[in-house]
N, C-alpha and C positions, 0 to 999 in steps of 0.2 A: 403455460403462457410463454415460457422460454423456448424459442425455436432453435434447435441445435442441429448442426450438420457435421459429418466427418469431412476431412479435407486432405489433400496431398501435401503434407508438410515437407518443409525443406530442412535438412539436418546436415551436420558436419559428417563428412565421409570418414569412417573409422580407418579406412585403408590409408588415408593421407594425414589424418589427425589422430595420432596414437593416444594422446592424453587430452581429453576434452576439457579437463579442468583448466588448461592453459588458454582456452579460447572463449570461455563463457565469463560473464560478469554479473554483478547484482544489477538492479534497475538503474537506468541512467541518472535518475533524479536524486540518488543518494551517493553518487560517486564524486569524490573531491577532485580537485586539480591534481594533487599528488597521486591519488589512486588512478586517475585516468592515465597519467604518464607511465605508471608501473604496468598497467594493462597493455599499453602500447609496446612496452619493452618485452613483455612476457612472451608474445608470439606474434608473428607478422599477420596471422589470420584471425587475431582476436576480434570478437564481435564489437569491441569498443570503437573500431574504425567505422562501423555502420551506425551505431546508436549515439555516439558522442564524439564526433570528429573535432579536429582542431581548426581554429581560425588561423589563417596564414596571411602574411603580408601580400598585398596585391590581389586579395580575393575580390571578386566582383560577381555580377549576376550569373555569368556563365561558368565561373570556376570558384567554387566555395566548398565548405565542408559537406553540404548536402549533395552537390554534384559528385564530389569525390566518393561519398558513401555509395551513390548509385553505381559509380565505376567499379568500386571494390565488389559490390554485390554481383554485378554482371560478370566480372572477371572470375570471381570465386566459383560461380556456377559453371562457367565455360570450362574452367580447369578442374571441375568436379571436386573442388574442396567442399563445396556445398552441393548436396544432391537431393532432388525431389523424390519423395516416395512415389511408386508407380500406381498405388491403389489408395483410395480415400481411407482415412483411418481416424480413430480417436486416440488420444495419447494419455495414458494414465501416468500421472506424475506424483511421486511420493518423496517426502523429505523426512529423514530420520534425524532427530536432534535431542539434545539434553538441555533442560532448563531448570535451574534451581535444584540440580541433582536428580531430576526425574526425566525418564526417557519418554519421548513422544514420537508419533508418526503422523504426519499430515498427508492426506491422500486426496487427490481430486483428478479431474479429467480436463484435457485441453481439447476444445472443439471450436468450430465457428458458431457464433451466436448472432441471430438476426438483430440488427440495430433497431432500437425503439426509442422514440422521443420520450423523455422522462414523464411527460404528462399522461402517457398511456397507463402507467401503473404496473408495468411489466418488468422494468429495470429501474432500480432506485439508487440515487446517489446519497452521500451523507456529507460531502465536502463542497465548499465553494472552490471555484477554479480561477486561475489568473490568466490574463490575456497573453502575456509574454511566453510562458511555457507552451500554450496551445499554438501560438504562431510558430514556435520552434519545431514542434512535432508535425505541424501541417506542412512546413517546408520540407521536412524529411520524407513525409508520406508522399507528397507530390513528386519528389525526385526519384524515389525508389519504388513507389507503388507496392508497399509491403507493410505488414505488421511484424516488427522484429521482436516484440515482447508482448506477453499476454496482459489483457485487463484481468485483474484478479477479483472474483466475485464469490459470494456464498449464497446458499439457498437453504430453506427449511426442509428438513428430512427427519421428521419426528420418529418415524419407525425405522430409520437407518437403512431403508431398502437400497438406496443408491450406494451408501457407504459399504454395506455388506457385499454388494455386487462387485464394487471396485476391489475390495479386499480379496474376494474369491479369485478374481482375475490375476491379481498380483501375488497372492500368497499360496495359491494352488489348491484351495478347497474345492472339492467336487471335480477334481481333475481338469480344471479350467485354466490352470496357470500357464503362462508363457514366460520365456526368459526376458529380463529387461534388456533393452537395446543400449541403454546408457546406465552406468553405475560408477559414480565417483564421489569423493569427499571434497568439499570445497574448502577455501581458506578459513572459513569460520567453524570448521569441524562438522558441518552438516552433510549427511550422506544424501545424494540426489540420485533418484532412479526414474527411468522412463520406460514404459511399456508401450509398444505400438499395437493397437487393437484394430485388426482388419476383419475380424469375424462379424459378419453382418447381423447375426443373431444377438450378439452382445451389444453391438451398436444400436440396434433397434430397441433392445430392452432399456438401455440408458435413455435413449431419445423419448421413448414412451413414458418412462417414469418422470422425466423432466417437464412434460407437457403442461402440467397445471401448477408449475412453481414459478414464483417471481424470483428475480435475481437482485442481489444487493451488492453494489460495488464496494469492495474492500480497499483495493489499491488500483490506481490507474484512471482516476477521474479525468485527468487531462487527455490521456490517450483515448478514452471513450468519446469525449466530446469532440476531439479532433476527428475521430472516425465518422461521427455524425456530420461534421462540416464537410469532410471529404466526400461522403455519400451525396450530400446535397449539391456539391460542386460538380460531381460526375453527372448527376441528374440534370443539372442546368445546362450542361454542355452537350447533352444527347440530342441528336436531331429528331429521333423518334423515341421519347422516353419510354422505358419499360414500366408499364403500370403495375405489374404483379410484384414488384419489390424483391425480385430474386436474382439480381445481378451480383457479381462478386463484391461490389462496394456497399451492398446492403448488409454485409456481415463483417464481424470483427472477431479476431482470435481471442479466446477467453479461457482462463483457468477457473473451473467451477468446483467449489468445495462445500461439503455439507456443513451447515451451521452447528450440527451436533458432533462433528469430528473433534475428538479430544486434542488433536494437534493444531486446531485453529486457535492459536494463541495470540493475545494482544499484550504488548508491553507498554508500560507508562513512558511518556516523554515528560521530563521535568522542565521547569522554567527558571531562568535567571533574569533578574530585573535590574536596570540601572536608569540613570537620568531622572530619578525621583526628586522633584524640587522640595527644598526645605525638609530633607529626610530626617524623620524623627520616629524611631521604633515605638516609643511609648504612645504617640498620637495614632500611629497606624494600628497598634493593638487595641486602642480604645475604640477606633472606628470598626474594626473587625468584630469586636465584642457585641456589636448590635445584633449580629445573627449567629455568631459562633460561640461555643464554649471553648475557652482557650486553656490548654494545659501547658505549663512550663516544664519542659523535659530537661532543662539545664544544658550545660556545655561539656559534661564529661560522659555523655551517653555514647556508646559505640554505635557505629553506623548500622550494624546488624540488628541491634536491639531497637534502634530508632525506626528502622524500616519495618521491623516486626510489629511494633506498636501501631504504625500507620496502617498495616494490613488487617489488624484486629477490628472486627465489626465494620468492615469497609462499606457495608450497605448504608451506614448512617451518614454518608457524605463527609469523609475526613480528608483534610489537606494537612500538609506539614509545612512549616516555614522555618528558615534558618536566617538569623540576622547577623550582619557583620558589625562593623564599627567596634565599639568597646566590649559589648556583652557576648557576642558570638554564641547565641543560644538557639536551641531547637524548641519549637512550639508546635503543639498538636491542635488543629482547628477542627472542631466537630460542629456541623450545622445543627442548630436546635430544632428547626422545623422548616420544611420547604415553603410553607405558607408565608414565612417572613420575607420571601423573595417575590411574592405575587405582584406587589406593586413596583418592584424594581426590574424584574425580567419580564418584559411584556412584548407583544407583537411578535416579531420574528425570533425573539429570544425567549419566548415563553417556555419552551421545552428545556432550556439550558439549566433550569433549576433541578432537573432530574439527573444531571451528570456532573461529575466533579470538575471537569475542564470548563464546563459552562458556568458553574458557580465561581470558579477562579477568574475567568475572563470577564464575565458579566457583572460580578459584584466587586471582587477584590481589585482587579485591574482597573475597571471602568470607574466605579464609584469611590473606591478608597485611594487608589494610587494615581488616578487621573489619566490612565492610558485607555483611550476610547476603544471599545470593543469593535466598532464598525471599521476602524482603521488599523486594527492590530496586525494585519498581515503585512502592512507597510512600515510598521514601527521598528525603529532601531533600538528601542528600549528593552526588547525581549529577545532572549536567546533560548532556543529549544535544545535540550541536552538529554542524553540517555544516562550518562554516568553520574552516580550520586557523589562519589568522592571528588570527581572533577568539578562538580557544581559547588561543593563546599569549599574546595580550594580556590575557586574563582571569587567567592565572596571574601574569604580570608585574605586574598591578595588584593582586595579592593577594586577588582575589575568590575564587580557588580555589587549592588547594595543588599539584595535579598535573593534567596533561593526558595522556590516552592516545589514541593514534592507531591506526587499524586499516586493513587492506586490505578491499576489498568482499567480502562473502559471495558465494560462487559459486552459481549457480542450481542446479547439481547437488547441492550441499550442502543446499539448502532441500528439494529433493525427497527426498533420502535420509533426512533427519531426520523429515520428515512421514510417509513410508512406515512408519518404525519407530514411529510414533505418539508421538514425543517433541516437546517444544516448545522453541523457541529462546528465548534471553534477549530482553528488551525491546529494540526498535530494532536488531535484528540485520540487518534489510534495509531499504533505502530505494530502492524501485523508481522509476526516473526515465525519462521525465518522468511526472508524475502525470496521471491521466485528468481531463479537464475535465468538470465537472458542468454539465448543461444541454444537452449535445449531443442527447440523446434521453432522455425519461423515460417511465415506464410507470404507468398506473393499474391497480390490482390488481382489475380486472374482466375483464381480457383474458388469454386463453391463446392 
């Protein structure tokens, strides 16, 4: 079902950019103001100038961060800082990293993928999107006519046929190995490697193996929907619309990874809560006890042991809570039975009872704490946070009243909810590591 194509990617010229680690960045939507400034200072040709430009005094319709991005993009290509490959290619992208003391490799391929409306059942989302980020990405796409970063997707590959082929290409089994064009370690300690695959036989093998597979968006929902809007805009402006759907704007640049790849890791994102009216931990625990078995872990438990307890029997739907005020205690919340939520999580929230983030948002936040699930993306009462120690410190310092800790969402849960055309709560997944932006980009004149 996934129609993929090789393309003539645009990459940094190694003759002019000796250290690519100085010109690439993580995805635009996880870069803070401070980080943006540091990337600006790191190198004059850093991709940050294209993906996350600065607003300046005097900006108007004809001169703004989007038009400046287009100027940088044009200039860098003219000066051959960025160069387009002469032949269509697929790009095998691998990231080597360590997580909880264990080494992983996540390996996938970057190609063009034909855009499909979600209703076709060929490409599935799992997140709601917001209008403002889509407007921002649309302005950038209209100015630059480019995909600067990949939509990140996964697919089912039960027999690991595609994974094995990508491994052969990159590791040299059966004499098929080629040297990576890019090889560097980023600021997070992740090794990034990129192979340029121009062999038509390999490209055809991958394309053929992908034909009957649906794609599930992991990261980049706003970028994908923006690409759909851009496609429709181009179609509406065509004097003689191309009916076969094979114009450049009918495709988007995408990174595709096997669902069975051991390196396809999801990290949990924890929650801090404030602005709870008439805050009373005892009343909250009493309400939680309607559906949870609650274990008092105390206040002298180490973070390591606490998180280990949370991870034990994670399939039982376990959450953890840390209370501030006087007691400063850890509690383990274990759902007694999903059926207890049948009358609570209904309609569009029906599937939330199958995932921990859904139970937290749909029952704990909505029913117990009074933070409406439908408005949670706009709520100033919730902060999403990766660090456990930082979350606990925020409660101890009374910046927040409660902290909730979660196990990672499992990749199968993402697929199952997406297939049923339901959406997960905000920040239900944090795929790690993030793809680096600037490894390869695409001008939307190429199919």
